[in-house]
KEVOGU-514670 format. One line per field, with one value per residue: residue in three letters; x, y, z of N, C-alpha, C in turn; residue number from 1. Coordinates in nm, 3 decimals. Layout:
<seros>
res	[ALA | ...]
n.c1	[X | ...]
n.c2	[Y | ...]
n.c3	[Z | ...]
ca.c1	[X | ...]
ca.c2	[Y | ...]
ca.c3	[Z | ...]
c.c1	[X | ...]
c.c2	[Y | ...]
c.c3	[Z | ...]
n	[NUM | ...]
</seros>
This chain:
<seros>
res	[UNK | UNK | UNK | UNK | UNK | UNK | UNK | UNK | UNK | UNK | UNK | UNK | UNK | UNK | UNK | UNK | UNK | UNK | UNK | UNK | UNK | UNK | UNK | UNK | UNK | UNK | UNK | UNK | UNK | UNK | UNK | UNK | UNK | UNK | UNK | UNK | UNK | UNK | UNK | UNK | UNK | UNK | UNK | UNK | UNK | UNK | UNK | UNK | UNK | UNK | UNK | UNK | UNK | UNK | UNK | UNK | UNK | UNK | UNK | UNK | UNK | UNK | UNK | UNK | UNK | UNK | UNK | UNK | UNK | UNK | UNK | UNK | UNK | UNK | UNK | UNK | UNK | UNK | UNK | UNK | UNK | UNK | UNK | UNK | UNK | UNK | UNK | UNK | UNK | UNK | UNK | UNK | UNK | UNK | UNK | UNK | UNK | UNK | UNK | UNK | UNK | UNK | UNK | UNK | UNK | UNK | UNK | UNK | UNK | UNK | UNK | UNK | UNK | UNK | UNK | UNK | UNK | UNK | UNK | UNK | UNK | UNK | UNK | UNK | UNK | UNK | UNK | UNK | UNK | UNK | UNK | UNK | UNK | UNK | UNK | UNK | UNK | UNK | UNK | UNK | UNK | UNK | UNK | UNK | UNK | UNK | UNK]
n.c1	[-6.636 | -6.667 | -6.872 | -6.892 | -7.176 | -7.359 | -7.655 | -7.735 | -7.550 | -7.600 | -7.842 | -7.756 | -7.595 | -7.787 | -7.946 | -7.765 | -7.736 | -7.992 | -8.046 | -7.819 | -7.476 | -7.420 | -7.596 | -7.746 | -7.757 | -7.595 | -7.320 | -7.111 | -6.782 | -6.484 | -6.216 | -5.873 | -5.531 | -5.236 | -4.933 | -4.598 | -4.390 | -4.094 | -4.106 | -4.379 | -4.714 | -4.912 | -5.231 | -5.447 | -5.753 | -5.981 | -6.205 | -6.364 | -6.554 | -6.670 | -6.764 | -6.547 | -6.654 | -6.837 | -6.697 | -6.615 | -6.410 | -6.313 | -6.150 | -6.147 | -6.034 | -5.835 | -5.947 | -5.995 | -6.224 | -6.359 | -6.587 | -6.798 | -6.999 | -7.158 | -7.392 | -7.678 | -7.756 | -8.021 | -8.298 | -8.483 | -8.452 | -8.373 | -8.211 | -7.937 | -7.712 | -7.567 | -7.304 | -7.131 | -7.080 | -7.304 | -7.413 | -7.361 | -7.032 | -6.796 | -6.527 | -6.347 | -6.065 | -5.848 | -5.601 | -5.256 | -5.090 | -4.857 | -4.880 | -4.921 | -5.201 | -5.299 | -5.196 | -5.291 | -5.324 | -5.520 | -5.590 | -5.739 | -5.746 | -5.803 | -5.999 | -5.894 | -5.854 | -5.618 | -5.457 | -5.223 | -5.031 | -4.829 | -4.560 | -4.557 | -4.354 | -4.267 | -4.260 | -4.057 | -3.729 | -3.460 | -3.145 | -2.971 | -2.765 | -2.490 | -2.412 | -2.138 | -1.983 | -1.754 | -1.588 | -1.612 | -1.482 | -1.222 | -1.170 | -1.151 | -0.895 | -0.575 | -0.436 | -0.160 | 0.134 | 0.319 | 0.656]
n.c2	[9.214 | 9.024 | 8.757 | 8.480 | 8.347 | 8.060 | 7.954 | 7.702 | 7.524 | 7.460 | 7.331 | 7.107 | 6.983 | 6.914 | 6.742 | 6.532 | 6.442 | 6.346 | 6.166 | 6.014 | 5.959 | 5.837 | 5.696 | 5.424 | 5.501 | 5.725 | 5.695 | 5.787 | 5.932 | 5.785 | 5.894 | 5.888 | 5.787 | 5.759 | 5.602 | 5.526 | 5.264 | 5.147 | 4.870 | 4.858 | 4.974 | 5.155 | 5.187 | 5.359 | 5.367 | 5.555 | 5.418 | 5.427 | 5.253 | 5.080 | 4.754 | 4.485 | 4.281 | 4.409 | 4.532 | 4.553 | 4.461 | 4.502 | 4.418 | 4.503 | 4.469 | 4.742 | 4.882 | 4.957 | 4.898 | 4.999 | 4.930 | 5.001 | 4.978 | 5.160 | 5.112 | 5.309 | 5.423 | 5.286 | 5.314 | 5.346 | 5.630 | 5.974 | 6.151 | 6.352 | 6.459 | 6.409 | 6.351 | 6.169 | 6.007 | 5.784 | 5.499 | 5.412 | 5.379 | 5.452 | 5.404 | 5.451 | 5.365 | 5.417 | 5.211 | 5.183 | 5.002 | 4.901 | 4.771 | 4.479 | 4.331 | 4.088 | 4.023 | 4.178 | 4.277 | 4.294 | 4.449 | 4.513 | 4.730 | 4.890 | 5.067 | 5.138 | 5.064 | 4.890 | 4.858 | 4.678 | 4.689 | 4.529 | 4.628 | 4.525 | 4.261 | 4.289 | 4.560 | 4.652 | 4.794 | 4.646 | 4.485 | 4.440 | 4.215 | 4.226 | 4.005 | 3.824 | 3.680 | 3.408 | 3.484 | 3.760 | 3.810 | 3.737 | 3.928 | 4.145 | 4.150 | 4.306 | 4.360 | 4.191 | 4.356 | 4.366 | 4.424]
n.c3	[7.693 | 7.405 | 7.298 | 7.094 | 6.947 | 6.869 | 6.775 | 6.689 | 6.782 | 7.051 | 7.015 | 6.864 | 7.059 | 7.253 | 7.100 | 7.056 | 7.318 | 7.370 | 7.160 | 7.134 | 7.035 | 6.789 | 6.514 | 6.330 | 6.060 | 6.063 | 6.201 | 6.483 | 6.479 | 6.594 | 6.807 | 6.695 | 6.692 | 6.495 | 6.398 | 6.279 | 6.366 | 6.343 | 6.136 | 6.143 | 6.142 | 6.367 | 6.505 | 6.719 | 6.881 | 7.067 | 7.282 | 7.529 | 7.774 | 7.596 | 7.524 | 7.444 | 7.281 | 7.122 | 6.928 | 6.590 | 6.329 | 6.000 | 5.694 | 5.366 | 5.053 | 5.029 | 5.237 | 5.566 | 5.818 | 6.120 | 6.369 | 6.646 | 6.945 | 7.199 | 7.426 | 7.520 | 7.849 | 8.025 | 8.239 | 8.550 | 8.637 | 8.691 | 8.452 | 8.494 | 8.373 | 8.056 | 7.909 | 7.804 | 7.506 | 7.338 | 7.146 | 6.800 | 6.667 | 6.414 | 6.184 | 5.888 | 5.699 | 5.429 | 5.326 | 5.232 | 4.962 | 5.057 | 5.296 | 5.501 | 5.497 | 5.569 | 5.809 | 6.022 | 6.356 | 6.656 | 6.967 | 7.287 | 7.551 | 7.856 | 7.750 | 7.506 | 7.172 | 6.994 | 6.690 | 6.503 | 6.215 | 5.999 | 5.779 | 5.445 | 5.319 | 5.056 | 5.031 | 5.184 | 5.206 | 5.029 | 4.984 | 4.686 | 4.545 | 4.324 | 4.079 | 3.935 | 3.646 | 3.568 | 3.351 | 3.362 | 3.599 | 3.534 | 3.342 | 3.497 | 3.595 | 3.573 | 3.252 | 3.098 | 3.001 | 2.714 | 2.641]
ca.c1	[-6.586 | -6.765 | -6.878 | -6.951 | -7.289 | -7.413 | -7.777 | -7.750 | -7.456 | -7.671 | -7.940 | -7.681 | -7.554 | -7.906 | -7.986 | -7.672 | -7.768 | -8.118 | -8.045 | -7.693 | -7.376 | -7.423 | -7.708 | -7.710 | -7.733 | -7.490 | -7.241 | -7.014 | -6.642 | -6.405 | -6.083 | -5.770 | -5.391 | -5.167 | -4.791 | -4.515 | -4.291 | -4.013 | -4.175 | -4.519 | -4.801 | -4.995 | -5.350 | -5.516 | -5.885 | -6.038 | -6.340 | -6.392 | -6.688 | -6.717 | -6.728 | -6.470 | -6.734 | -6.915 | -6.605 | -6.611 | -6.304 | -6.314 | -6.061 | -6.191 | -5.936 | -5.746 | -6.027 | -6.009 | -6.341 | -6.372 | -6.719 | -6.819 | -7.125 | -7.173 | -7.536 | -7.723 | -7.805 | -8.166 | -8.337 | -8.584 | -8.387 | -8.375 | -8.079 | -7.897 | -7.613 | -7.536 | -7.193 | -7.059 | -7.157 | -7.345 | -7.460 | -7.267 | -6.912 | -6.738 | -6.415 | -6.294 | -5.936 | -5.794 | -5.462 | -5.170 | -5.053 | -4.733 | -4.909 | -4.959 | -5.335 | -5.327 | -5.136 | -5.338 | -5.354 | -5.599 | -5.598 | -5.822 | -5.709 | -5.832 | -6.078 | -5.821 | -5.838 | -5.490 | -5.433 | -5.087 | -5.031 | -4.691 | -4.527 | -4.542 | -4.215 | -4.236 | -4.245 | -3.939 | -3.609 | -3.374 | -3.016 | -2.959 | -2.624 | -2.452 | -2.335 | -2.044 | -1.950 | -1.611 | -1.516 | -1.607 | -1.380 | -1.093 | -1.151 | -1.123 | -0.752 | -0.500 | -0.376 | -0.013 | 0.186 | 0.441 | 0.743]
ca.c2	[9.101 | 8.971 | 8.611 | 8.431 | 8.261 | 7.979 | 7.895 | 7.562 | 7.440 | 7.408 | 7.234 | 6.985 | 6.919 | 6.854 | 6.628 | 6.422 | 6.389 | 6.272 | 6.060 | 5.940 | 6.016 | 5.780 | 5.611 | 5.328 | 5.571 | 5.826 | 5.662 | 5.886 | 5.899 | 5.766 | 5.955 | 5.793 | 5.826 | 5.664 | 5.627 | 5.416 | 5.221 | 5.049 | 4.812 | 4.837 | 5.089 | 5.136 | 5.272 | 5.348 | 5.429 | 5.571 | 5.360 | 5.398 | 5.204 | 4.989 | 4.614 | 4.435 | 4.197 | 4.493 | 4.589 | 4.477 | 4.512 | 4.438 | 4.467 | 4.463 | 4.530 | 4.825 | 4.964 | 4.906 | 4.954 | 4.968 | 4.968 | 4.966 | 5.031 | 5.182 | 5.131 | 5.414 | 5.373 | 5.292 | 5.278 | 5.429 | 5.738 | 6.103 | 6.181 | 6.489 | 6.500 | 6.304 | 6.402 | 6.057 | 5.965 | 5.644 | 5.469 | 5.346 | 5.451 | 5.387 | 5.474 | 5.381 | 5.415 | 5.356 | 5.177 | 5.169 | 4.867 | 4.858 | 4.708 | 4.337 | 4.329 | 3.952 | 4.006 | 4.281 | 4.227 | 4.388 | 4.427 | 4.612 | 4.742 | 5.018 | 5.154 | 5.175 | 4.959 | 4.907 | 4.774 | 4.683 | 4.644 | 4.527 | 4.664 | 4.405 | 4.229 | 4.341 | 4.705 | 4.686 | 4.808 | 4.528 | 4.498 | 4.352 | 4.190 | 4.218 | 3.882 | 3.830 | 3.549 | 3.376 | 3.563 | 3.897 | 3.817 | 3.733 | 4.056 | 4.246 | 4.148 | 4.392 | 4.290 | 4.190 | 4.445 | 4.314 | 4.531]
ca.c3	[7.619 | 7.310 | 7.290 | 6.970 | 6.979 | 6.761 | 6.832 | 6.649 | 6.858 | 7.169 | 6.964 | 6.832 | 7.184 | 7.312 | 7.016 | 7.085 | 7.451 | 7.365 | 7.060 | 7.134 | 6.944 | 6.656 | 6.476 | 6.225 | 5.933 | 6.083 | 6.321 | 6.528 | 6.451 | 6.716 | 6.799 | 6.657 | 6.670 | 6.407 | 6.383 | 6.231 | 6.465 | 6.272 | 6.021 | 6.182 | 6.163 | 6.486 | 6.512 | 6.847 | 6.882 | 7.201 | 7.294 | 7.670 | 7.804 | 7.492 | 7.549 | 7.329 | 7.190 | 7.030 | 6.829 | 6.465 | 6.242 | 5.868 | 5.589 | 5.233 | 4.963 | 5.110 | 5.327 | 5.702 | 5.884 | 6.262 | 6.422 | 6.787 | 6.999 | 7.342 | 7.444 | 7.611 | 7.978 | 8.041 | 8.375 | 8.616 | 8.709 | 8.622 | 8.398 | 8.527 | 8.274 | 7.958 | 7.830 | 7.742 | 7.388 | 7.324 | 7.011 | 6.710 | 6.627 | 6.296 | 6.120 | 5.771 | 5.654 | 5.308 | 5.356 | 5.115 | 4.917 | 5.120 | 5.425 | 5.497 | 5.557 | 5.616 | 5.941 | 6.114 | 6.490 | 6.734 | 7.110 | 7.354 | 7.692 | 7.922 | 7.664 | 7.384 | 7.071 | 6.925 | 6.573 | 6.448 | 6.076 | 5.953 | 5.641 | 5.362 | 5.285 | 4.922 | 5.039 | 5.264 | 5.125 | 5.033 | 4.915 | 4.571 | 4.517 | 4.183 | 4.056 | 3.824 | 3.589 | 3.570 | 3.251 | 3.411 | 3.703 | 3.465 | 3.275 | 3.598 | 3.624 | 3.481 | 3.136 | 3.095 | 2.897 | 2.650 | 2.599]
c.c1	[-6.697 | -6.758 | -6.948 | -7.062 | -7.338 | -7.537 | -7.793 | -7.657 | -7.524 | -7.776 | -7.873 | -7.641 | -7.673 | -7.952 | -7.894 | -7.701 | -7.893 | -8.111 | -7.920 | -7.601 | -7.389 | -7.545 | -7.662 | -7.678 | -7.622 | -7.410 | -7.142 | -6.873 | -6.567 | -6.269 | -5.976 | -5.634 | -5.330 | -5.021 | -4.721 | -4.407 | -4.208 | -4.085 | -4.322 | -4.591 | -4.893 | -5.110 | -5.412 | -5.644 | -5.933 | -6.181 | -6.371 | -6.536 | -6.745 | -6.672 | -6.657 | -6.553 | -6.823 | -6.828 | -6.600 | -6.507 | -6.305 | -6.207 | -6.114 | -6.110 | -5.842 | -5.822 | -6.043 | -6.129 | -6.345 | -6.508 | -6.727 | -6.950 | -7.115 | -7.321 | -7.566 | -7.772 | -7.956 | -8.199 | -8.442 | -8.514 | -8.397 | -8.233 | -8.046 | -7.794 | -7.585 | -7.428 | -7.113 | -7.140 | -7.190 | -7.396 | -7.354 | -7.151 | -6.851 | -6.625 | -6.367 | -6.165 | -5.896 | -5.645 | -5.383 | -5.138 | -4.929 | -4.754 | -4.954 | -5.092 | -5.377 | -5.278 | -5.173 | -5.369 | -5.427 | -5.597 | -5.678 | -5.787 | -5.740 | -5.904 | -6.009 | -5.807 | -5.709 | -5.480 | -5.287 | -5.091 | -4.887 | -4.677 | -4.505 | -4.395 | -4.175 | -4.213 | -4.121 | -3.818 | -3.522 | -3.249 | -3.013 | -2.811 | -2.603 | -2.368 | -2.244 | -2.019 | -1.799 | -1.534 | -1.507 | -1.499 | -1.241 | -1.065 | -1.118 | -0.976 | -0.680 | -0.434 | -0.225 | 0.034 | 0.316 | 0.528 | 0.835]
c.c2	[9.048 | 8.819 | 8.573 | 8.333 | 8.189 | 7.909 | 7.747 | 7.469 | 7.379 | 7.306 | 7.102 | 6.910 | 6.849 | 6.732 | 6.509 | 6.360 | 6.303 | 6.151 | 5.973 | 5.998 | 5.964 | 5.693 | 5.517 | 5.399 | 5.674 | 5.795 | 5.774 | 5.838 | 5.888 | 5.832 | 5.851 | 5.862 | 5.720 | 5.703 | 5.504 | 5.390 | 5.110 | 5.002 | 4.784 | 4.971 | 5.057 | 5.237 | 5.251 | 5.430 | 5.439 | 5.521 | 5.329 | 5.354 | 5.110 | 4.848 | 4.559 | 4.351 | 4.279 | 4.556 | 4.496 | 4.542 | 4.432 | 4.501 | 4.412 | 4.543 | 4.613 | 4.915 | 4.892 | 4.976 | 4.906 | 5.020 | 4.924 | 5.028 | 5.045 | 5.210 | 5.244 | 5.351 | 5.391 | 5.251 | 5.373 | 5.534 | 5.864 | 6.136 | 6.327 | 6.545 | 6.382 | 6.357 | 6.293 | 6.008 | 5.816 | 5.625 | 5.397 | 5.439 | 5.377 | 5.473 | 5.389 | 5.449 | 5.343 | 5.337 | 5.156 | 5.024 | 4.815 | 4.791 | 4.564 | 4.321 | 4.190 | 3.932 | 4.118 | 4.215 | 4.336 | 4.349 | 4.540 | 4.614 | 4.883 | 5.117 | 5.199 | 5.052 | 4.988 | 4.806 | 4.790 | 4.619 | 4.646 | 4.574 | 4.533 | 4.386 | 4.289 | 4.493 | 4.747 | 4.702 | 4.682 | 4.554 | 4.397 | 4.338 | 4.179 | 4.092 | 3.901 | 3.690 | 3.529 | 3.464 | 3.709 | 3.913 | 3.818 | 3.866 | 4.166 | 4.250 | 4.241 | 4.309 | 4.299 | 4.277 | 4.385 | 4.433 | 4.489]
c.c3	[7.529 | 7.309 | 7.162 | 7.007 | 6.854 | 6.814 | 6.798 | 6.726 | 6.980 | 7.127 | 6.930 | 6.958 | 7.250 | 7.232 | 7.041 | 7.220 | 7.446 | 7.273 | 7.063 | 7.028 | 6.803 | 6.634 | 6.366 | 6.094 | 5.943 | 6.208 | 6.354 | 6.495 | 6.583 | 6.701 | 6.772 | 6.653 | 6.580 | 6.398 | 6.328 | 6.335 | 6.400 | 6.147 | 6.050 | 6.192 | 6.280 | 6.480 | 6.649 | 6.841 | 7.026 | 7.202 | 7.440 | 7.690 | 7.701 | 7.527 | 7.425 | 7.232 | 7.097 | 6.922 | 6.708 | 6.373 | 6.113 | 5.780 | 5.458 | 5.132 | 5.049 | 5.207 | 5.460 | 5.765 | 6.028 | 6.307 | 6.567 | 6.833 | 7.150 | 7.365 | 7.542 | 7.741 | 7.983 | 8.183 | 8.429 | 8.702 | 8.625 | 8.580 | 8.424 | 8.428 | 8.182 | 7.864 | 7.762 | 7.623 | 7.392 | 7.182 | 6.931 | 6.675 | 6.509 | 6.241 | 6.004 | 5.729 | 5.527 | 5.332 | 5.227 | 5.083 | 4.986 | 5.255 | 5.405 | 5.571 | 5.602 | 5.759 | 6.038 | 6.248 | 6.567 | 6.880 | 7.173 | 7.502 | 7.741 | 7.830 | 7.537 | 7.295 | 6.996 | 6.811 | 6.532 | 6.310 | 6.027 | 5.808 | 5.564 | 5.326 | 5.151 | 4.925 | 5.118 | 5.172 | 5.137 | 4.950 | 4.802 | 4.540 | 4.367 | 4.167 | 3.936 | 3.773 | 3.596 | 3.471 | 3.293 | 3.516 | 3.639 | 3.396 | 3.374 | 3.636 | 3.527 | 3.370 | 3.144 | 2.979 | 2.845 | 2.610 | 2.490]
n	[1 | 2 | 3 | 4 | 5 | 6 | 7 | 8 | 9 | 10 | 11 | 12 | 13 | 14 | 15 | 16 | 17 | 18 | 19 | 20 | 21 | 22 | 23 | 24 | 25 | 26 | 27 | 28 | 29 | 30 | 31 | 32 | 33 | 34 | 35 | 36 | 37 | 38 | 39 | 40 | 41 | 42 | 43 | 44 | 45 | 46 | 47 | 48 | 49 | 50 | 51 | 52 | 53 | 54 | 55 | 56 | 57 | 58 | 59 | 60 | 61 | 62 | 63 | 64 | 65 | 66 | 67 | 68 | 69 | 70 | 71 | 72 | 73 | 74 | 75 | 76 | 77 | 78 | 79 | 80 | 81 | 82 | 83 | 84 | 85 | 86 | 87 | 88 | 89 | 90 | 91 | 92 | 93 | 94 | 95 | 96 | 97 | 98 | 99 | 100 | 101 | 102 | 103 | 104 | 105 | 106 | 107 | 108 | 109 | 110 | 111 | 112 | 113 | 114 | 115 | 116 | 117 | 118 | 119 | 120 | 121 | 122 | 123 | 124 | 125 | 126 | 127 | 128 | 129 | 130 | 131 | 132 | 133 | 134 | 135 | 136 | 137 | 138 | 139 | 140 | 141 | 142 | 143 | 144 | 145 | 146 | 147]
</seros>
């Protein structure tokens, strides 16, 4: 059986273990799911082990930025394995004009950050009624035929 080998992959893994997943200049990307549920868009970010007070959410124009930090463990012990990423995490999303960015809501539970963004009222489909005037209504009656 042949195995594909990448010598730099192991180096990258070791560097992440020693330096953490994200730095100030190069934050790590957090996993995300996104879906539409009726008139609301829902975004969920996996942030296990992140304290909610370290989460920072900004909206500027149509750009949503989510930042969080999971500090590295420090102590007087010998580290045997370091597979959980630590450091800074960041994600930027360009959102469409059809969303109401004034009403974004955020919640954090069980290591998952959930953002809900409603569709803007101006972007929702609406029914437009056709109005008629009195003369139009009279014209809609069949004309009398003289014989």
